[in-house]
C-alpha positions as a Markdown table, in Angstrom:
| # | Residue | x | y | z |
|---|---|---|---|---|
| 1 | Unk | 107.2 | 98.7 | 88.2 |
| 2 | Unk | 104.9 | 101.6 | 89.1 |
| 3 | Unk | 105.1 | 105.3 | 89.9 |
| 4 | Unk | 103.8 | 107.1 | 92.9 |
| 5 | Unk | 103.2 | 110.7 | 92.0 |
| 6 | Unk | 103.9 | 113.6 | 94.4 |
| 7 | Unk | 103.9 | 111.4 | 97.5 |
| 8 | Unk | 100.1 | 111.2 | 97.4 |
| 9 | Unk | 98.4 | 108.1 | 98.7 |
| 10 | Unk | 99.8 | 104.8 | 100.0 |
| 11 | Unk | 101.4 | 104.1 | 103.3 |
| 12 | Unk | 103.7 | 106.5 | 105.1 |
| 13 | Unk | 107.2 | 105.2 | 105.5 |
| 14 | Unk | 109.6 | 106.3 | 108.2 |
| 15 | Unk | 112.3 | 107.6 | 105.9 |
| 16 | Unk | 114.6 | 108.5 | 108.8 |
| 17 | Unk | 114.8 | 105.0 | 110.3 |
| 18 | Unk | 118.2 | 103.4 | 109.7 |
| 19 | Unk | 119.9 | 100.2 | 110.8 |
| 20 | Unk | 121.7 | 101.8 | 113.7 |
| 21 | Unk | 118.4 | 102.2 | 115.5 |
| 22 | Unk | 118.4 | 98.5 | 116.0 |
| 23 | Unk | 121.6 | 98.4 | 118.0 |
| 24 | Unk | 121.2 | 101.5 | 120.1 |
| 25 | Unk | 120.5 | 101.4 | 123.9 |
| 26 | Unk | 119.1 | 98.0 | 124.7 |
| 27 | Unk | 120.4 | 96.6 | 121.4 |
| 28 | Unk | 124.0 | 97.5 | 122.0 |
| 29 | Unk | 124.9 | 94.0 | 123.2 |
| 30 | Unk | 123.3 | 92.2 | 120.3 |
| 31 | Unk | 125.2 | 90.7 | 117.4 |
| 32 | Unk | 124.7 | 93.3 | 114.7 |
| 33 | Unk | 123.3 | 92.2 | 111.4 |
| 34 | Unk | 121.3 | 95.4 | 111.1 |
| 35 | Unk | 124.1 | 97.9 | 110.1 |
| 36 | Unk | 125.9 | 97.4 | 106.7 |
| 37 | Unk | 129.3 | 98.6 | 107.9 |
| 38 | Unk | 131.9 | 95.8 | 107.6 |
| 39 | Unk | 132.9 | 94.2 | 110.8 |
| 40 | Unk | 136.4 | 94.3 | 112.3 |
| 41 | Unk | 137.2 | 97.7 | 110.8 |
| 42 | Unk | 138.9 | 100.1 | 110.5 |
| 43 | Unk | 142.1 | 98.1 | 110.2 |
| 44 | Unk | 145.1 | 98.9 | 112.4 |
| 45 | Unk | 147.1 | 100.7 | 109.7 |
| 46 | Unk | 144.1 | 103.0 | 109.0 |
| 47 | Unk | 143.6 | 103.7 | 112.7 |
| 48 | Unk | 147.3 | 104.7 | 112.9 |
| 49 | Unk | 147.0 | 107.1 | 109.9 |
| 50 | Unk | 143.9 | 108.7 | 111.4 |
| 51 | Unk | 145.6 | 109.0 | 114.9 |
| 52 | Unk | 148.7 | 110.6 | 113.3 |
| 53 | Unk | 146.5 | 113.4 | 111.9 |
| 54 | Unk | 145.4 | 114.4 | 115.4 |
| 55 | Unk | 148.6 | 116.4 | 115.9 |
| 56 | Unk | 147.3 | 118.8 | 113.3 |
| 57 | Unk | 144.0 | 119.6 | 114.8 |
| 58 | Unk | 145.0 | 123.2 | 115.7 |
| 59 | Unk | 145.0 | 124.1 | 112.0 |
| 60 | Unk | 141.9 | 124.4 | 109.8 |
| 61 | Unk | 141.3 | 121.3 | 107.6 |
| 62 | Unk | 143.0 | 121.5 | 104.2 |
| 63 | Unk | 141.3 | 119.1 | 101.8 |
| 64 | Unk | 143.5 | 119.7 | 98.7 |
| 65 | Unk | 145.7 | 116.6 | 99.0 |
| 66 | Unk | 142.8 | 114.3 | 99.8 |
| 67 | Unk | 140.7 | 115.7 | 97.0 |
| 68 | Unk | 143.6 | 115.2 | 94.6 |
| 69 | Unk | 144.1 | 111.6 | 95.8 |
| 70 | Unk | 140.4 | 110.8 | 95.2 |
| 71 | Unk | 140.6 | 112.4 | 91.8 |
| 72 | Unk | 143.6 | 110.4 | 90.8 |
| 73 | Unk | 142.0 | 107.2 | 92.1 |
| 74 | Unk | 139.2 | 107.7 | 89.5 |
| 75 | Unk | 141.3 | 109.3 | 86.8 |
| 76 | Unk | 139.5 | 112.6 | 87.0 |
| 77 | Unk | 140.6 | 116.3 | 87.4 |
| 78 | Unk | 140.1 | 117.7 | 90.9 |
| 79 | Unk | 137.4 | 120.0 | 89.6 |
| 80 | Unk | 135.2 | 116.9 | 89.3 |
| 81 | Unk | 135.5 | 115.8 | 92.9 |
| 82 | Unk | 133.9 | 117.1 | 96.1 |
| 83 | Unk | 134.6 | 115.7 | 99.5 |
| 84 | Unk | 131.7 | 115.4 | 101.9 |
| 85 | Unk | 130.9 | 114.4 | 105.5 |
| 86 | Unk | 129.7 | 111.1 | 104.3 |
| 87 | Unk | 127.3 | 110.4 | 101.5 |
| 88 | Unk | 124.4 | 111.7 | 103.6 |
| 89 | Unk | 125.7 | 115.3 | 103.4 |
| 90 | Unk | 125.9 | 114.9 | 99.6 |
| 91 | Unk | 122.2 | 114.1 | 99.4 |
| 92 | Unk | 121.4 | 117.2 | 101.5 |
| 93 | Unk | 123.6 | 119.4 | 99.2 |
| 94 | Unk | 122.0 | 118.0 | 96.1 |
| 95 | Unk | 118.5 | 118.7 | 97.5 |
| 96 | Unk | 119.3 | 122.3 | 98.6 |
| 97 | Unk | 121.7 | 123.6 | 96.0 |
| 98 | Unk | 120.3 | 122.3 | 92.7 |
| 99 | Unk | 117.2 | 123.8 | 91.1 |
| 100 | Unk | 115.0 | 120.9 | 89.9 |
| 101 | Unk | 111.3 | 120.7 | 89.1 |
| 102 | Unk | 110.5 | 117.0 | 89.2 |
| 103 | Unk | 112.8 | 114.8 | 91.2 |
| 104 | Unk | 112.2 | 111.1 | 91.1 |
| 105 | Unk | 113.7 | 108.5 | 93.4 |
| 106 | Unk | 113.8 | 104.8 | 92.4 |
| 107 | Unk | 112.7 | 102.6 | 95.3 |
| 108 | Unk | 113.3 | 100.5 | 97.3 |
| 109 | Unk | 116.5 | 102.2 | 98.1 |
| 110 | Unk | 118.3 | 104.1 | 100.8 |
| 111 | Unk | 115.7 | 106.6 | 102.0 |
| 112 | Unk | 117.9 | 109.6 | 102.8 |
| 113 | Unk | 117.9 | 111.1 | 99.2 |
| 114 | Unk | 114.1 | 111.3 | 99.4 |
| 115 | Unk | 114.1 | 112.6 | 102.9 |
| 116 | Unk | 116.6 | 115.3 | 102.0 |
| 117 | Unk | 114.6 | 116.4 | 99.0 |
| 118 | Unk | 111.4 | 116.6 | 100.9 |
| 119 | Unk | 113.1 | 118.6 | 103.7 |
| 120 | Unk | 114.3 | 121.0 | 101.0 |
| 121 | Unk | 110.6 | 121.6 | 99.9 |
| 122 | Unk | 110.6 | 119.4 | 96.8 |
| 123 | Unk | 107.6 | 117.2 | 95.9 |
| 124 | Unk | 109.1 | 113.7 | 95.2 |
| 125 | Unk | 107.8 | 111.1 | 92.8 |
| 126 | Unk | 108.7 | 107.5 | 93.3 |
| 127 | Unk | 109.3 | 104.7 | 90.8 |
| 128 | Unk | 108.7 | 101.4 | 92.7 |
| 129 | Unk | 110.7 | 98.3 | 91.5 |
| 130 | Unk | 108.7 | 95.1 | 91.8 |
| 131 | Unk | 109.5 | 91.9 | 93.6 |
| 132 | Unk | 108.2 | 89.9 | 90.7 |
| 133 | Unk | 110.8 | 91.6 | 88.5 |
| 134 | Unk | 113.6 | 90.8 | 91.0 |
| 135 | Unk | 113.6 | 94.6 | 91.9 |
| 136 | Unk | 115.5 | 95.1 | 88.6 |
| 137 | Unk | 115.7 | 98.5 | 86.9 |
| 138 | Unk | 113.5 | 99.3 | 83.9 |
| 139 | Unk | 114.8 | 102.7 | 82.6 |
| 140 | Unk | 111.6 | 103.2 | 80.6 |
| 141 | Unk | 109.5 | 103.4 | 83.8 |
| 142 | Unk | 111.1 | 106.7 | 84.8 |
| 143 | Unk | 109.0 | 109.6 | 83.7 |
| 144 | Unk | 110.5 | 111.4 | 80.7 |
| 145 | Unk | 110.2 | 114.8 | 82.3 |
| 146 | Unk | 112.0 | 113.9 | 85.5 |
| 147 | Unk | 115.0 | 116.3 | 85.8 |
| 148 | Unk | 116.6 | 114.6 | 88.8 |
| 149 | Unk | 116.7 | 110.8 | 89.1 |
| 150 | Unk | 118.2 | 109.0 | 92.1 |
| 151 | Unk | 119.1 | 105.3 | 92.0 |
| 152 | Unk | 121.4 | 103.1 | 94.1 |
| 153 | Unk | 123.8 | 100.6 | 92.7 |
| 154 | Unk | 124.2 | 98.1 | 94.2 |
| 155 | Unk | 120.9 | 99.0 | 95.8 |
| 156 | Unk | 120.3 | 99.1 | 99.5 |
| 157 | Unk | 118.3 | 97.1 | 100.7 |
| 158 | Unk | 117.7 | 94.8 | 97.8 |
| 159 | Unk | 121.4 | 94.0 | 97.1 |
| 160 | Unk | 120.6 | 94.2 | 93.3 |
| 161 | Unk | 123.4 | 95.3 | 91.1 |
| 162 | Unk | 122.0 | 97.0 | 88.0 |
| 163 | Unk | 123.9 | 96.8 | 84.7 |
| 164 | Unk | 125.8 | 100.1 | 84.1 |
| 165 | Unk | 124.3 | 100.3 | 80.7 |
| 166 | Unk | 120.8 | 100.2 | 82.1 |
| 167 | Unk | 121.6 | 102.9 | 84.7 |
| 168 | Unk | 123.3 | 105.1 | 82.0 |
| 169 | Unk | 120.1 | 104.8 | 79.9 |
| 170 | Unk | 118.4 | 107.0 | 82.5 |
| 171 | Unk | 120.6 | 110.0 | 81.4 |
| 172 | Unk | 118.9 | 112.7 | 79.4 |
| 173 | Unk | 119.8 | 116.3 | 78.3 |
| 174 | Unk | 118.7 | 118.6 | 81.1 |
| 175 | Unk | 118.5 | 115.7 | 83.7 |
| 176 | Unk | 120.8 | 115.0 | 86.6 |
| 177 | Unk | 121.3 | 111.3 | 87.1 |
| 178 | Unk | 122.4 | 110.6 | 90.7 |
| 179 | Unk | 123.8 | 107.2 | 91.3 |
| 180 | Unk | 124.5 | 106.1 | 94.9 |
| 181 | Unk | 127.5 | 103.8 | 94.7 |
| 182 | Unk | 128.1 | 103.7 | 98.4 |
| 183 | Unk | 128.5 | 99.9 | 98.3 |
| 184 | Unk | 130.2 | 99.5 | 95.0 |
| 185 | Unk | 133.6 | 98.9 | 96.5 |
| 186 | Unk | 132.1 | 95.8 | 98.1 |
| 187 | Unk | 131.5 | 94.3 | 94.6 |
| 188 | Unk | 134.5 | 92.4 | 93.3 |
| 189 | Unk | 136.1 | 94.4 | 90.4 |
| 190 | Unk | 133.5 | 97.2 | 91.0 |
| 191 | Unk | 131.8 | 95.9 | 87.9 |
| 192 | Unk | 128.9 | 98.0 | 86.7 |
| 193 | Unk | 130.4 | 101.1 | 88.3 |
| 194 | Unk | 129.9 | 104.5 | 86.7 |
| 195 | Unk | 132.4 | 106.3 | 88.9 |
| 196 | Unk | 135.0 | 108.0 | 86.7 |
| 197 | Unk | 132.8 | 108.1 | 83.6 |
| 198 | Unk | 132.6 | 111.5 | 81.9 |
| 199 | Unk | 130.6 | 110.4 | 78.9 |
| 200 | Unk | 127.2 | 110.1 | 80.6 |
| 201 | Unk | 125.4 | 113.5 | 80.6 |
| 202 | Unk | 124.3 | 114.8 | 83.9 |
| 203 | Unk | 125.9 | 112.0 | 85.9 |
| 204 | Unk | 126.5 | 112.5 | 89.6 |
| 205 | Unk | 128.1 | 109.6 | 91.4 |
| 206 | Unk | 128.2 | 109.4 | 95.2 |
| 207 | Unk | 130.7 | 107.3 | 97.0 |
| 208 | Unk | 131.1 | 106.4 | 100.7 |
| 209 | Unk | 134.3 | 105.4 | 102.6 |
| 210 | Unk | 132.4 | 104.5 | 105.7 |
| 211 | Unk | 131.1 | 101.1 | 104.8 |
| 212 | Unk | 134.1 | 99.1 | 103.7 |
| 213 | Unk | 136.5 | 100.8 | 106.1 |
| 214 | Unk | 134.2 | 101.0 | 109.2 |
| 215 | Unk | 134.3 | 104.8 | 109.4 |
| 216 | Unk | 130.6 | 105.6 | 110.0 |
| 217 | Unk | 131.6 | 107.6 | 113.1 |
| 218 | Unk | 134.1 | 109.7 | 111.2 |
| 219 | Unk | 131.9 | 110.7 | 108.2 |
| 220 | Unk | 133.7 | 110.7 | 104.9 |
| 221 | Unk | 132.5 | 110.4 | 101.3 |
| 222 | Unk | 132.7 | 112.2 | 98.0 |
| 223 | Unk | 130.8 | 113.2 | 94.9 |
| 224 | Unk | 132.0 | 112.8 | 91.3 |
| 225 | Unk | 130.3 | 115.0 | 88.6 |
| 226 | Unk | 130.9 | 117.8 | 86.2 |
| 227 | Unk | 132.9 | 120.8 | 87.3 |
| 228 | Unk | 129.7 | 122.9 | 87.1 |
| 229 | Unk | 127.7 | 120.6 | 89.4 |
| 230 | Unk | 130.6 | 120.3 | 91.8 |
| 231 | Unk | 130.9 | 124.1 | 92.0 |
| 232 | Unk | 127.2 | 124.4 | 92.8 |
| 233 | Unk | 127.4 | 121.9 | 95.6 |
| 234 | Unk | 130.6 | 123.4 | 97.0 |
| 235 | Unk | 128.9 | 126.8 | 97.3 |
| 236 | Unk | 126.2 | 125.2 | 99.4 |
| 237 | Unk | 128.8 | 123.5 | 101.8 |
| 238 | Unk | 129.8 | 125.2 | 105.1 |
| 239 | Unk | 133.4 | 126.1 | 105.5 |
| 240 | Unk | 135.7 | 123.2 | 106.4 |
| 241 | Unk | 133.0 | 120.5 | 106.1 |
| 242 | Unk | 135.3 | 117.6 | 106.3 |
| 243 | Unk | 137.6 | 117.2 | 109.4 |
| 244 | Unk | 141.3 | 116.7 | 109.3 |
| 245 | Unk | 141.1 | 113.0 | 110.5 |
| 246 | Unk | 138.4 | 112.3 | 107.9 |
| 247 | Unk | 140.7 | 113.9 | 105.2 |
| 248 | Unk | 143.6 | 111.7 | 106.3 |
| 249 | Unk | 141.3 | 108.7 | 106.0 |
| 250 | Unk | 140.1 | 109.7 | 102.5 |
| 251 | Unk | 143.7 | 109.9 | 101.3 |
| 252 | Unk | 144.7 | 106.6 | 102.9 |
| 253 | Unk | 141.6 | 104.7 | 101.6 |
| 254 | Unk | 142.3 | 105.4 | 97.9 |
| 255 | Unk | 146.0 | 104.4 | 98.0 |
| 256 | Unk | 146.8 | 101.3 | 95.8 |
| 257 | Unk | 147.4 | 99.0 | 98.8 |
| 258 | Unk | 144.0 | 100.1 | 100.3 |
| 259 | Unk | 142.2 | 99.4 | 97.0 |
| 260 | Unk | 143.8 | 96.0 | 96.9 |
| 261 | Unk | 142.7 | 95.3 | 100.5 |
| 262 | Unk | 139.2 | 96.5 | 99.6 |
| 263 | Unk | 139.1 | 94.1 | 96.6 |
| 264 | Unk | 140.2 | 91.2 | 98.8 |
| 265 | Unk | 137.5 | 92.1 | 101.3 |
| 266 | Unk | 134.9 | 92.2 | 98.5 |
| 267 | Unk | 135.8 | 88.7 | 97.5 |
| 268 | Unk | 135.5 | 87.5 | 101.1 |
| 269 | Unk | 132.2 | 89.2 | 101.4 |
| 270 | Unk | 131.0 | 87.3 | 98.2 |
| 271 | Unk | 132.0 | 84.0 | 99.8 |
| 272 | Unk | 130.4 | 84.9 | 103.1 |
| 273 | Unk | 127.2 | 86.0 | 101.3 |
| 274 | Unk | 127.0 | 82.8 | 99.4 |
| 275 | Unk | 127.2 | 80.9 | 102.7 |
| 276 | Unk | 124.4 | 83.0 | 104.2 |
| 277 | Unk | 122.2 | 82.7 | 101.1 |
| 278 | Unk | 122.6 | 78.9 | 101.1 |
| 279 | Unk | 121.7 | 78.7 | 104.8 |
| 280 | Unk | 118.6 | 80.9 | 104.3 |
| 281 | Unk | 117.5 | 78.7 | 101.4 |
| 282 | Unk | 117.2 | 75.8 | 103.8 |
| 283 | Unk | 114.2 | 77.7 | 105.3 |
| 284 | Unk | 112.3 | 77.8 | 102.1 |
| 285 | Unk | 109.8 | 75.4 | 103.5 |
| 286 | Unk | 109.0 | 77.9 | 106.2 |
| 287 | Unk | 108.3 | 80.6 | 103.6 |
| 288 | Unk | 111.7 | 82.3 | 103.7 |
| 289 | Unk | 112.7 | 83.8 | 100.3 |
| 290 | Unk | 116.0 | 85.7 | 99.4 |
| 291 | Unk | 116.2 | 88.3 | 96.7 |
| 292 | Unk | 118.7 | 86.9 | 94.2 |
| 293 | Unk | 121.3 | 87.4 | 92.9 |
| 294 | Unk | 122.5 | 89.4 | 95.8 |
| 295 | Unk | 125.6 | 91.5 | 95.1 |
| 296 | Unk | 126.0 | 93.8 | 98.1 |
| 297 | Unk | 127.3 | 93.2 | 101.6 |
| 298 | Unk | 123.7 | 92.5 | 102.7 |
| 299 | Unk | 120.7 | 90.5 | 101.6 |
| 300 | Unk | 117.0 | 91.2 | 101.5 |
| 301 | Unk | 114.7 | 88.4 | 102.8 |
| 302 | Unk | 111.0 | 87.9 | 102.8 |
| 303 | Unk | 110.0 | 86.2 | 106.0 |
| 304 | Unk | 106.4 | 85.3 | 107.1 |
| 305 | Unk | 105.5 | 87.4 | 110.2 |
| 306 | Unk | 108.8 | 89.2 | 109.9 |
| 307 | Unk | 108.1 | 91.7 | 112.7 |
| 308 | Unk | 107.6 | 88.8 | 115.2 |
| 309 | Unk | 110.6 | 86.9 | 113.9 |
| 310 | Unk | 112.7 | 90.1 | 114.3 |
| 311 | Unk | 111.6 | 90.5 | 117.9 |
| 312 | Unk | 112.3 | 86.8 | 118.6 |
| 313 | Unk | 115.8 | 87.2 | 117.1 |
| 314 | Unk | 116.5 | 90.1 | 119.5 |
| 315 | Unk | 115.7 | 87.8 | 122.5 |
| 316 | Unk | 118.1 | 85.3 | 121.0 |
| 317 | Unk | 120.9 | 88.0 | 120.7 |
| 318 | Unk | 120.7 | 89.1 | 117.1 |
| 319 | Unk | 119.7 | 92.5 | 115.6 |
| 320 | Unk | 118.4 | 92.6 | 112.0 |
| 321 | Unk | 117.0 | 95.5 | 109.9 |
| 322 | Unk | 113.3 | 95.8 | 109.4 |
| 323 | Unk | 112.3 | 96.4 | 105.8 |
| 324 | Unk | 109.0 | 98.1 | 106.1 |
| 325 | Unk | 110.5 | 101.6 | 106.3 |
| 326 | Unk | 111.6 | 101.3 | 102.7 |
| 327 | Unk | 109.1 | 102.5 | 100.1 |
| 328 | Unk | 108.1 | 99.5 | 98.0 |
| 329 | Unk | 108.5 | 97.0 | 100.8 |
| 330 | Unk | 106.1 | 95.9 | 103.5 |
| 331 | Unk | 106.3 | 94.3 | 107.0 |
| 332 | Unk | 107.3 | 90.9 | 105.6 |
| 333 | Unk | 110.8 | 92.0 | 104.7 |
| 334 | Unk | 114.1 | 92.0 | 106.6 |
| 335 | Unk | 117.6 | 93.1 | 105.6 |
| 336 | Unk | 120.6 | 91.1 | 106.9 |
| 337 | Unk | 124.2 | 92.2 | 106.8 |
| 338 | Unk | 126.7 | 89.6 | 105.6 |
| 339 | Unk | 129.1 | 88.4 | 108.3 |
| 340 | Unk | 131.8 | 85.8 | 108.8 |
| 341 | Unk | 131.2 | 82.0 | 108.8 |
| 342 | Unk | 130.9 | 81.7 | 112.6 |
| 343 | Unk | 128.5 | 84.6 | 113.0 |
| 344 | Unk | 126.4 | 83.3 | 110.1 |
| 345 | Unk | 126.2 | 79.9 | 111.6 |
| 346 | Unk | 125.0 | 81.3 | 115.0 |
| 347 | Unk | 122.5 | 83.5 | 113.3 |
| 348 | Unk | 121.0 | 80.6 | 111.2 |
| 349 | Unk | 120.6 | 78.5 | 114.3 |
| 350 | Unk | 118.8 | 81.5 | 116.0 |
| 351 | Unk | 116.6 | 82.0 | 112.9 |
| 352 | Unk | 115.6 | 78.4 | 113.1 |
| 353 | Unk | 114.4 | 78.9 | 116.6 |
| 354 | Unk | 112.7 | 82.2 | 115.8 |
| 355 | Unk | 110.8 | 80.6 | 112.9 |
| 356 | Unk | 109.8 | 77.7 | 115.1 |
| 357 | Unk | 111.6 | 75.2 | 112.9 |
| 358 | Unk | 113.7 | 72.4 | 114.3 |
| 359 | Unk | 117.3 | 73.4 | 115.0 |
């Protein structure tokens, strides 16, 4: 694990490249393994709840009920909850509203936190997790004087789930510890979650409802933190930042039956991921290596000549996420979303062709 100070030196990464770029325009007809949103969502019952909210569009959005529902889901008072237009808005609010001197982002991870901090004028230091360590977190590698630390759990794109105790070790008096748990509801039992904890000083947890429920086009997420931090972020938000349909979705997605459905989906994802990882292991002789254990709804894979393989996969009808835009990774990495048995089988056949291996 090493630190890159102040963004000096090293290669320049395209922090604003995301998986959806792989399936725009000429990629729209491809089988999508580039975007981490769960397939076949939102379910019919959720679409109906959202559609029912459209009759109230003449009124300004009132987020009180949805905020209370999210607070109840995590056993928190409403003063510890802020609803946002997806987790991405939360990163912008954190970068703009909070006064910090030395922000540190633990990479490889989702790049929007660093992009938002840089856009707000901050100099960002990086702590780079290493492949030889399995991209696992070493709390001692984070500079002691960092007053804002951002880490993902489970981490996009590595699919590593860090122990909650290790993440909590990053907390310090005078430091904000931002934990991106956008994919935690795809982990059976949400083990290692910090959402709902009030005993970790400076803790800020971000959650997204767009991944599991297929709501990327609606934009809904939330922040959990101390009342003081929530108040600072809320002051930086524009009026009515979350739409009425998104508020309806937020309330629906934290109901007991929705949580049970998400848990069942997480268990299916675990089974589908195991099938994908086993299939990828069959290409070990061709130099393919999967980062394990993978715990998210995606896997990170090292592939020789990955950029060429990605292009060949596109001609075979499959879009995958390039990994070289993530700090700490290079051109030999690809991220693959977990999909159902049939899709995985078709993809593995295409990968065999793209690698030049026998089908």
